[in-house]
N, C-alpha and C positions, 0 to 999 in steps of 0.2 A: 504494499499499499504505499503511496507517495505521501509524503509530509506536506503540509500546507505551508506554501511559503508565499511573501507579498512584498511588494516594493512599497516605498512610502506613497501615502495616498496623494495624488495628484488631481487637479481641476482642470478640466477642459471643456471649452464652450463649443458646444457642437449641437447637431440636429439629431433627434432620435429616428432610428429606422422606424417606418410606420408602414400603414397599410397603404396599398396602392390606392391613391387617391385621385378621382378624376375631377380635379378642380383645381384653380389656381392657387398658388403659395406663394410666399415670400420669403427672403432669405437675408440675414443680417450679419453674416460674419463669413470669414474666409474657411471656417471649417463648418461642416453640416452633417446631420444624421442622415444615414441612409438605411434603410430596410424598409422603407415604405414600398409599396408596389407600384408598378407602372399606372401613370394616372391621365385620364384625359378628360376634359370637360365634357359634360352632358350634351351640351349644344355644339356650336361650332367650335372647332380647336382654335383657341386664341395662341399667339406666339409667346407661350410662357411655360414654364416647369411646374408641375405639380408635384409636392411632396407629402410626407405625413401630415394630416389635419392636425394644427395646433402645434407643430413641430417644424415649422419651416420659416425661411426669411429669404430675401433677395437682396443683393448688393448691385448697385448700378454700375460699380466700378468694373464688374466682370463682364466679359464679351456676351454678346447674344448670339446664339446659333441659330439658323434657319431650319435646321434638323438635327435631331438628337440621335443617339445610338441605337434606337429601335425603328428608325425611320418615321418617327412622329414630328410632324413639323413643331419647332420650338422646344421639344423635349430636350433637355440637356442644358437649359440655361441656368448658370450658377457655378461657382467654384469647382473646378475639377470634374464636373459631372460629365461634360461632353467626352472626355477623354476616358471614361470609365465605362464605355460600352461592354456588354457582356463578352465580346470577341477579345477584349484585351485582358480580360480577367482569368484568375487561376481557378477555373470552375469546371466540373463535368456534370453530365446527368446523374442523378443520385440512383444507385442500384436499389432494388427492391427492399433488401434487408435494411437500408438506411431511411427509406419511406415508412416503414412499420410504424403504426400508431400516428402518423402525421397527417395533417388535413389542410387544405386550402380554404381560407376564409374569404368570402366575397359579400360585400354589403352594399346596400343602397342607401345614400345618404338622405338623412330625414328632410333636409332643406331642398331637396331636389336638384342639388348642383351636380350630381354624379354619382359614381361608385367607387368603391375602395377594394383593396386585396391585400391580404397577407398570408400568415400561415399559423398554425395551431398544433396542439399536441393533445391526444387523447389520454386522459389519465384515469378513467373508470370505463368499463366495458358497455356500461348503460349510457355512453354518450355524453360524459363530462369531459369538455374540452379547456385546456389551458392556453391563453395568448396574451399579448399585449394589450393593455387598455387603449393605447392610441390606434390599434388596429381596428377596434369596432367604435371607437367614439364617434358619436354623431350620427350613427346609423339608424335607419328607419326600419330596415329588415335585413336579416343575415342568411346566407346560405353558406352551408359547409360541406366540402366534397372530401371523402376519404381517399387519400393519395393511391392506396393499392388496389382499391375495388373500383373507384369512380362512382360509389353510392353517394348520392347528395341528399341532404337533411336540411329542413328549416331549423334555425338555431334561436333560442332566446336568452337573453342575458341573464344570469344567475346573480351576478355581482361584479363590481368594478372596484379597483383602489388605483387612483391615478397618482397617489404619492409613491407607490413601488411600479407603478406600470403593469398591473397584472389585471387581467379580466377573466372570468369563468363564464362558459356556455353550456347550455344543455341542448343536445341535438334531438329534436322531437321525434319520438317513435323509433330511436336507435337501441340496439342491444347487441350483446355478444360482440363488441368491437375489439380489434387488437388494440392494445395499450402499450404506451413506451415504457422502456425499462430505465430506471434512473440510478445515478450513482453520485452522492454528494461531495465525493472525494475528487480535488483537482488542484493542481499545483503548477507553478511557473515551469515552463519547459515541456509540458504535456503535449502531445500530438492530439489535434481535434479536428472536426470536420463541421462546419456550418450547413445545415440543410433546411432549404426553404424555397418557397416560390419566387425565386429571383426574377425580377422584371414584373411580376404580378399578371402573367399571361394565362395563368390557369392551366399550363400544360405540365409536364413532368418535372418534379423537384430538381433542384440543382445543388450539387455537393461542393463545397469550397473548403479545401484543406488549409491547415494553419497549425500555429502553435500558440500556447498560452504564454504571452509576455509578461503578464502580472496578474494579481489577483488583489482584491480589496481597493479597487479603483473607485474614484468619485468623479463625477461628471456634472456640468451643470447644462441643461437643455433650455433653449430659448424657445418660448411660444410664439405663436402667430400674433397674440395680442400684446407682445412685448414682455410679458410676465416670463420669469425663469423659474424652473423647477429642477431640484438636485436629486440625483440618484446615486447611492453608495453600495460599497460592498461588491462591485461589478467584477467580472471576469473580463481581462483586456486580451485580444487575440489579433493576430496577424493575418487571419482569412479575409478573403474578398467578399463580405456582405455588402448586399446592395438592396435597392428597393424592392419590396415583397418578401424579404427574409425576416421581417419583425415577426416574433412570435414562434419562430422556428427553433428547431433543436440544435444546441451544441453538443456534438457527440464526441466521446472520448475513443480512444484506439480500440476498445471492445465493443463499440457500438452502443454505449449506454450514454443517456443524457445527462449531462453535468450542468448545462445551463440553457437558458431562453434568450436567444438573441433579440437585443432591443435598441441598439444604437451603434453608429459608426462615424468616425471623423472623415473629412475629404479635404480636397484643395491641393492634394499632391498625389503622386501616383501609388504611394503606400497608404493602405487603409488599415486603421486600427479599429476592430470591432469590439463591441461590448455587450456581454451577456448577464442576465441576472442569473445567479447560482440557482440550481434547480431547487435546492433544499429551502432557500427563501422563498422562490416563486410558489412552490407546493404549501409552505406554511401559510402564506397569504390566502392561497387558493381554499385551504381548509377553513380559514376563519370566514372567508366570503361564503362558504357552502354552510357553514355552522349558522352565520346570520340569517341566510335564506330559509333554512329549515326551522329555524326559531321565530320567523316573522308571523 
């Protein structure tokens, strides 16, 4: 068993990887969080980038590109985003054993502005799913597709915790689902793989290999409204996590979940991803489930 190690906690201003949002977002710093999924406005495509709702910003000092990495007009606006198309990343299609227990989360925004996409993990065979709060924030309706079977379910929100960026969903009518296997042990230097719906295209999940570069990290996420939120105790990795990976699994060398992808820095060719330790995420989920059952 690896011993837990960490380096001094640092504060990094960035944007959290969020759901694939199909609406316009803004960016305010040279670093930004990526795990949101691909986003396009509900109506005509404006020449702007869309990132995770409430987790984005735009800086007019950065060049505007007429076409982004996925061939979407305007997609890619913002620091470093245009150069980080999936073709330039160290990613592969995830094999089925890495998809086991994972789901694709797609929602229609309640304000009618578009749709969002991200990833989630089944933690109970009766359809309890763990994901990031920002993946489903603002959703009017949610559909979840099991990665290994393509079975699709309507989901309802059991509870959310914005302070820890955790949400729990219940898949209506689901039972006997495969669940993820977890391991709370993680240490600097461990080999890991981030698995999620990179790009938010709803297709095969993507695997991004990397290494744990630090544990116990703290970051500050800047919100769309200018407010800042802090997340602490995070796992830092050098895996290429991008839009749509939010809520996905950070797997160890044995294929067990050690964390839930939640944020990434950008602005340079080197990406630092951040994941909530799975023990922390499950503890928050247990609390949300307990509150719901007692309501």
